[in-house]
Every structure is written in C-alpha cells, then in structure tokens.
C-alpha positions as CSV (number, residue, x, y, z in Angstrom):
1,M,0.0,-0.2,0.2
2,T,1.4,3.3,-1.0
3,M,0.6,6.7,0.5
4,N,-0.3,9.7,-1.8
5,L,0.5,13.2,-1.3
6,E,-3.2,13.7,0.0
7,Q,-2.8,11.3,2.6
8,I,0.8,12.8,3.6
9,A,-0.6,16.3,3.7
10,L,-3.4,15.2,5.9
11,G,-1.1,13.4,8.6
12,L,1.3,16.7,8.4
13,G,-1.7,18.8,9.1
14,V,-2.9,17.1,12.2
15,A,0.8,16.8,13.6
16,G,1.0,20.4,12.8
17,L,-2.4,21.1,14.6
18,A,-1.2,18.8,17.4
19,C,1.9,21.2,17.8
20,F,0.0,24.4,17.7
21,A,-2.5,23.0,20.1
22,W,-0.4,21.5,23.1
23,P,1.3,24.6,24.6
24,I,-2.4,26.3,24.7
25,L,-3.8,23.2,25.9
26,Q,-1.3,23.1,28.7
27,R,-1.7,26.7,29.8
28,M,-5.5,25.9,30.0
29,R,-5.0,22.7,32.2
30,G,-2.9,25.2,34.5
31,Q,0.3,22.7,33.9
32,I,2.1,26.0,32.8
33,P,1.7,28.8,35.0
34,A,0.2,32.0,33.5
35,L,2.5,35.0,32.2
36,P,2.2,38.0,34.0
37,P,0.4,40.7,32.6
38,G,2.5,43.2,30.2
39,S,5.1,40.2,29.6
40,S,6.5,40.1,26.1
41,S,6.6,36.0,26.4
42,S,4.2,34.4,24.5
43,L,3.0,30.7,23.6
44,R,5.4,30.8,20.7
45,S,7.8,27.9,21.7
46,P,10.0,25.9,19.7
47,L,7.0,23.6,19.5
48,W,4.9,26.1,18.1
49,W,7.2,27.3,15.4
50,A,7.3,23.4,14.5
51,G,3.8,23.4,14.3
52,F,3.7,26.5,11.9
53,I,6.3,24.9,9.6
54,I,4.8,21.4,9.6
55,T,1.1,23.0,8.8
56,V,3.0,25.3,5.9
57,A,4.5,22.3,4.4
58,A,0.8,20.1,4.4
59,I,-0.7,23.0,2.9
60,F,1.9,23.1,-0.1
61,L,1.8,19.3,-0.3
62,Q,-2.3,19.4,-0.5
63,R,-1.9,22.2,-3.2
64,M,0.2,20.0,-5.2
65,A,-1.8,17.1,-4.8
66,S,-5.0,18.9,-6.0
67,Q,-3.0,20.0,-9.0
68,Q,-1.9,16.7,-9.6
69,A,-5.6,15.4,-9.8
70,A,-6.9,18.1,-11.8
71,G,-4.2,17.2,-14.2
72,L,-2.2,20.7,-14.6
C-alpha cells in the first residue's frame, strides 16, 4: 500500500495542529503557569514554530496533490 500526497498532507496537517494546540492546552489545564500581565513572552515556543512549519508544508503538499488530480 502506497501513500499518496493527500494522505501525507493530511498526516502533516494533524501533526501541525497538535503542535499548535499542545502549549495552549497545557496553559488551559494549568500545567504551565500564566504569564504576568505585560510580559513580552508568548506561547510561541519551538513546538509552536514546528507546528507552523509543518502546517505550511501540509498546505503546499495539499495544493500539489490537488493540481496533480486536476491534471495541471
């Protein structure tokens, strides 16, 4: 069984969403302390950036897969 680009893009999209959501879920559950008001820090951890890059890659792969399906 071979995987096509659509399946790879879907897997990357799920992984990217998980990387985005994990720091937010930890903050909501109270596992990570809240930042003080006016703090310049944010949720943009290395995991957040990995999720961003993986999601962008998934979007481009999905576009390539749809162009292949259309025969362009």
